[in-house]
C-alpha positions in Angstrom: -8.2 -81.0 97.4 -10.6 -84.0 97.5 -11.8 -85.4 94.2 -15.8 -85.5 94.5 -17.8 -87.9 92.9 -19.2 -85.7 90.2 -15.6 -84.7 89.2 -14.8 -88.2 89.2 -17.6 -89.3 87.0 -16.8 -86.4 84.7 -13.3 -87.5 84.5 -14.5 -91.2 83.6 -16.6 -89.5 80.9 -13.3 -88.0 79.6 -11.5 -91.2 79.8 -14.2 -93.4 78.0 -14.5 -90.8 75.4 -10.8 -90.6 74.6 -10.6 -94.4 74.9 -13.4 -94.5 72.3 -11.7 -92.3 70.1 -8.3 -94.3 70.4 -10.1 -97.5 69.7 -11.6 -96.1 66.6 -8.4 -94.8 65.2 -6.7 -97.8 66.1 -9.4 -100.0 64.3 -8.9 -97.5 61.1 -5.2 -98.5 61.1 -5.8 -102.0 61.2 -7.7 -101.7 57.9 -5.6 -101.8 54.8 -5.1 -98.1 53.9 -2.6 -95.7 53.3 0.2 -95.1 56.0 -1.7 -92.7 58.4 -0.7 -89.1 58.3 1.6 -87.4 60.7 -0.8 -85.1 62.4 -3.1 -88.4 62.7 -0.3 -89.9 64.6 0.3 -86.8 66.5 -3.5 -86.6 67.7 -3.6 -90.6 68.6 -0.7 -89.6 71.0 -2.2 -86.6 72.2 -5.7 -88.9 73.2 -3.1 -91.3 75.0 -1.7 -88.6 76.9 -4.9 -87.3 78.1 -6.4 -90.9 79.3 -2.8 -91.3 80.9 -3.3 -87.9 82.7 -6.8 -88.1 83.8 -5.8 -91.4 85.3 -3.0 -90.2 86.9 -5.0 -87.5 88.6 -7.7 -89.9 89.4 -5.0 -91.9 91.4 -3.3 -89.3 92.8 -6.8 -88.1 94.4 -7.7 -91.6 95.6 -4.4 -91.8 97.4 -4.8 -88.3 98.9 -8.7 -88.6 99.7 
C-alpha cells in the first residue's frame, strides 16, 4: 500500500495538531499551578502516542513506497 500525497498531508496535519495540543499542555504545566490530574497526564500520553504512531506509519510507508 503506497501512501499518496493527500494521505501524507492529512497525516502531517494530524501530527501538527497533536503537537500543538502537547505544546499547550506542557506550557500549562510549566506555569506554577496545582499538579496535573491523572486524566490530564493520560491525555498527554495519548497525544504523544498518536504522534509517534503517525510518524511510524509515515516512515514505514516511505520505506515501502
